N, C-alpha and C positions, 0 to 999 in steps of 0.2 A: 773769320767767317764772312765779314762784309768788306774785305779788302779790295774786292774786284769792282765795288760800286764807286763810280766817279764822284768825288766830293764836289759840292756846289758852294759858291761864295755866300757866306752868311755874315755880312758886315756888322749887323747889330750884335751878333754873338761874339764876334771878334772884339768889338769895342768893350763889351761887358767883361770878357776874359782879361783884356789888357788892364781894365780898371782894377781888377781884383787878383791879378796874377801873383802879386807878392803877399797875398793873404791866403796861406795854404788852407786854413780851415774853411774859409768862405768858398774857395774854388772847389775843394774836394767834397765838401759836405752840403753846402747850401746852394750851389749853382749847378754842378754837373748832374747830381742825382735827379732833381725834379725835371730838368730838361731832358735827360735820358729817358725817364719814364713817360714824359709827354711825347717824345719822338717815337717811343715804342708803341704807343697807342696809334700813332699815324701809320707805323709799319704794319700793325695788325689790321688796320682798316684797309691799307693798300693791298695786302695779300688776299683779302676777301673780294677785292674788285667790285665794290658796291657802287650804287648810283649816287647822284649828287645829294639827294635828301638824306640818305643814310650817312653819307660822309659828313654832312653838316651836323647831324645829330651826334656822331662820334666825336667830331671836333669840339662841339660844345661840352660834351661830357668830359673829354680829356682836359679841356681848359678849366673846367670846374674843379677837377681833381688837382690840377697844377696850382690853382689859386689857393685851394684849401691846404695843400702841403706846404706851400711857401708861407702862408699866413700864420700857420701854427708852428713853424720852425723857430729856432733860436737865432736866425739870421738878424742882422741889424736892420733897423727901420729903413735906412737908405738902400741897403741891398734889396730888401723886399720891394721898395718902390722901383728900383732898376729892373727887377725881374718882372714886375707887373706891367712895365712899359714895353716889354718885348712884343713884337707883332706876332703873337702866337697863332692866329688864324693863318697868316701867310706861311709860317714855319710848318704848320700841320699840312697844308695843301702842297707845299714844295716836297715834303717827305713822301706824301702819298704818290705824287708823280714819279719820284725817284724809285720807289719800291713797289709800284703797282705790279701785281701778278707774281711777286716773289713768294717763296716759302721760307720763312725764317723761324717763326714760332709755329710749332706743330701741336695739335691737340694731344694732350697727355704727356707733353714734355716734362721730364723730371726737373727738380730744382737745379741740379748741376747744369743741365742743358739750358735752362732759362737764364741762369747766371752768366753762362758763356755768351748767350745772345745779347743780354744787356751790356756786357763788357764790350762786345763787338759794336753795338750801337754807340756806346760812349767813345770808342776809338774813332768811329766814323765821324761823330760830331767834332772831335778834335781835329780831324783832317779838314773838315769844312772851315773851322775857325782859323786854321793855318793856311787857307787857300791863298795863293799868290796875289789874287786880286784884292784881298782884305789885309793880310799881314804883309804889306808891300815891302817893308824894311826888314822883315825877319825878326823884329824885336820880341814878338810874342813867342815865336818858336824858340828863341834863346832862353826865355824865362821858363817855358815848359820843360826844356831840356834840363834845367837846374832841378826841377821837381823830380824828373825821372832819374837823374843822377844820384840823388840822395836815396831814393828807393833802391836803386841798384847796389849802392855801396852797403847799405844796411842788410840787404837780403843776401849778398854774396860773401859777407864777412862774418858769418855766424861761427866760423872756426876760431874766432878770437879767444874763446875760453877752452880750446881743445886741450891745452896743456895745463889747465888751471890746477888740477890736483898735484901735479908734479911741482909746479912753481910754488904752490902754497907750502910745500915741505921746506922751502928755502927760508920762508919767513918765520920768525919766532912764533910758536904756537901759543895762542891766547884764547880766551873765551870770546864769543862773538858779540857780546853786548846786547842791548835791548832790541836792536834791529840788525840781524846778521847780514841782510842784503846790503845795508848801508856800509857796514864795515868792509864787506867784500869789495864794493866798488871803490871805496876810498883807498884800499890797499892797491888796487889795480892802477889808480891814478898816480899814487905816490911812487910805485915801483916800476911803472911803465913796462909791463910785461912784453917781452919779445921771446920767440921760440928758444927754449933751453937756456935762457939767460935772464937775470934780473939786474937792472941798472939801479943801484941804490941811490944814485945822485941825479936821477932823471926827473924828479918831481917838478911840477910847475904850480906855484901858488894859485894862479888864475884858474887852472884846471880843477884844483881842489875846491875852490870857491864855486865854480860853475856846476860841478857835480853835486855838491851839498845843496846848492840853491834849488836844483831840480828835484832833489829828494824832499826838501822842505815843501816845495810846491805840491808834490804828490801827497804829502801829509796834510797840507791845508785843503786839498781837494777832498780828501777823506773826511776831514772835519766838516766841510761844507755839506757833503752828502749826509753825514750823521745828523747835522743840525736840521737839514730839510726833512729828514726822517722823523725827528723829534716833533717838528711843527706840523706834520701832516698825519692823516689817518691811513696812508698807504702801508700795505704790508709787504707781501712777497714781491710785488711789482717794484717797490722802492728798493728792496735789497738787490734784486737782479739787475734792474736798470741802473741803480747807483754804482755798482761795481763796473758794469759795462761802460758807463759814462766816464769813470775815472780812468779806465784803460784807454778809452777814446782820446781823452785829453793828453795822456802820456804819449800815445802814438803820434798825435798831432805834433807834439814837441819834437819827437825824434825825426819826423819826416818833413818838417818845415825847413826848406832850404835857406830861408831868409832869417831864421832865428839867430840869436847871439850865442847859441851854444855851439862850440867848435865841433866839426864832424868827428874828430878823433875822440872827443868826450862822448858824443852820441853813441859811438861804437861800443864804448864801455857801458854806458847807460842801457844800451839795448840788451845787455846780458842780465839785467835785473829780473828776478822772478817777480813780475808785477802782481800777479794774482795772489801769490803768497804774501807779498808785502802789504797789499791792500787788506787782506784778511787779518794780518798782524796789527796793522794800524787801527782798523775798525774794532776788532774784538779784544785786543790786548791793550795797546797804548791808549786809545781813545776810551775804550770801555772801562779800563782801570781808573783813568782820570775822572770820568763821570761817577764811578763807584766810590771814589774817595771824597766826593762832595764838590768837585769843580762845577761851577755854574756854566750853563751853555754859553753865556756871553763871554766867559773867560777861557773857553775851550781852545780857541786858536792859539792864544799865548801859552797855555799850559802844554799843549802838544809841541809847539815850537821849542820851548825850553827843554822838553824831554829829548827831542831829536838832536838838538845842538849838543846837549850834555852827553847824549849817547855817542855822538861822533868823537867826543874827547874822553870817553870812558877810560879811566886809568887802568882798569882791569883788562883792557883790550890791547893797549899799546905799550911798547917799551918806552923808556924815557926819551930816547933820541927821536923815535917816530912821533911820539905825542908832541914833542916840542915843535916838530915840523908842522903838525896840524894846528897847534895853538897859534903859531906865527901867521898862518894863512887864514884861520877862521876868526879869531878874536877881533881883528880890525874890520871885518866885513859883516859880522853878525852880532852887532851890539844890541843890547836890550834898551828899551826906552828908559831914560834917566829917572822918571818918576816912579818906576817900579821899586827903586831903592827906598822910597818913602812908603812902601807897602800898599800902593794903589795899583791894582792889577788892571791893565787896559782892557776895555770891553771890545770884542770883535776885532782884536788886533790882527793886522795883516803885515807879515814881514816884508821888508823892502825888497822889491824885485819880484814879488808874487802878486797874483790877483785871483779873483774868483773865476775859474775856468769852467765850472760844472753846473752851477745852479740853474742858469737859463736853459742850458741844453737838457738837463735832467727834467726840469719842469715841462719843457716842450715834449720830451719823449713820453712822459707820463700822460700828458693830455692827448697826444696822438694815439696812444694805446687805449685810451678811454673811448667813450661813445659820444659822438656829436653828429647831428643830422646834417649831412652834406655841408652846405654853406650857410646854414641857419645862424651859426655863431659868427660868421664873417660879414661885417658890414660892407656893402658895395654901393657904388654910385655910377650912374651912366656917364659916359664920356663921348666926345665927338658932337657933331651938330645935332640939335634936337629935331624930332619929327614934327612936321606941321600937321596938326590934326585935320585941317581943312582939306589936305590932299587925300584923305581917306574917305571922304563922303561929301555930300551936298547938303546945304541948309534945307531942313525939312519944311515943306509947305502943306503936308497932309494933315488932316485932323487927328489929334493925338489924345482925345478925351479917354480917360480910363487906363491909359498905358503908363508904365513906370520905367524909369531908367534903372537898368540892372546893376549899375555901379553904386549910385547913391540912394536908390530905392524911392526916390521922390516921383510923384505924379507929374508928368510933363505939363499938365494943365494948371498945376499949382505954383508955377514959377515962371519968371520972365527970361530964364536962361535960354540961350540959343540951343537948338536941337539939330543934330546931324543925322542924315540917313546914310548908312554905310554903303560904299560902292560894292563891297564884296558879297553882301548878303541881304541888303535892304532893311536891316534892323535899325532901330533908332537909339540914340544915346546923346546925352548932353555934350556939348562941345568941350566944356571944361573937364568933364569926366573922361572923355576920349583923350584929351591932352595928357592927363595924369596917367591913364592906362598905357598910352603909347610911349611915354618918355620915362618910365621906370626901368630899373635894371632887373633882368631876369636870368640869373646864372643857370646855365645848362639848357636854356631854351633859345631857339633861333628865330622865333616868329611871335608877333603880337596877334592874338586871336579874338574874335568876337565873343564877348562874355555870354551871349545867348546861345549861339550854335557852334562855336569853336572854329568858324571859318577864318582862314588866314587873312589878316588885314595888311600886314607889312612885316619886313624883317625887324627884329628887335635891335635895340641900340647896343653898342659895345659897352663894356663896364670895367671898372677896376675896383680892387679892394680898398677900403678906407682905413688907413693906418693911424691917423691922428684926427681928432676932432677938437 
């Protein structure tokens, strides 16, 4: 849709993309979406062909939404700082010039059309960051190609399980164990399915370990969501967003071109019924563990033992196949030695796994709640301060009986210097004017007289405060 627009060099975006190009989650979820939405606001402004004042107001509003979205996201503190340092005002104005008078978003567009427009804007941004004047050595283009290649491989190889039923008939029929999806994937890894043939000697221990580790990570993500549910008052929102966040983490693993999971293993993992597995983990495995008296602080370890034991279930495998699994799994999935002394570790985390969902789920729940614009986001002004003396002249008129509208003190009752404003001739203490002019005002482009709202000067730029 936007392929005919000429990309412009945006070196600051190129630098940001290069810094996070190997972090799939950061690039896909915490960088591109807020930037795309910010640019879409510029595109909407451009196609209305508004004047400078309305454009300034649109820019301030778009920036306010950008800061709020980034601040409340689960992005790292460093990434948030990097995003807040982008010259958003310049980016907005450049995009307005590029798209002025165009018709991209139409009133009444349905969700499908809007999604296509947003995708087109994202593609256009990528073309800008890959501009030859910015990505001079082509290094970013090469990295982004790796992202695209993984997407392409996983999207076009969904025929992987097309002969699954036929191939399963070759394998000794057994019960599926506590987690059928896990058993299915381990069978695929061990027997390396190829069309109309099963190679009984093709298994690779490293592939078995990699597959089981990702399934354990999925189970730990389910535990983290369940624990967060236990510790909050959230109801349906937690259930819905919790499952969605687990799926989000799983897909990030599959699509990350720089993860340590081999692509051929990802192709097998992509065949997992993720939704069904999550429901089984939450409602059956985790639910039963809690129902038998497992304490929340012991839940990670309990579920870990269930999953590993399930992978080696004697009722699922014949002796030869189980021996293969044991030789691959036991050296890589040991339990802490002190468990043998009956001390169950609290909040145990299996080696090679980490909490992938708590921060993201917490951010989603907060974003779906209600907070008033940027009232919850601390901001501070940046750039050179405004000299209050440039906004007026020292007052020489008699001020008996008049009060400063900022501090509400009578001018005659103090020795503080008073200024007569150039814009409207109202009076204000110099120190009060200094405070008024140099605060941060998200979403506002001008400092105005507190008496009559006359514009005194442009407001200062600002940034969100992440650490105090």
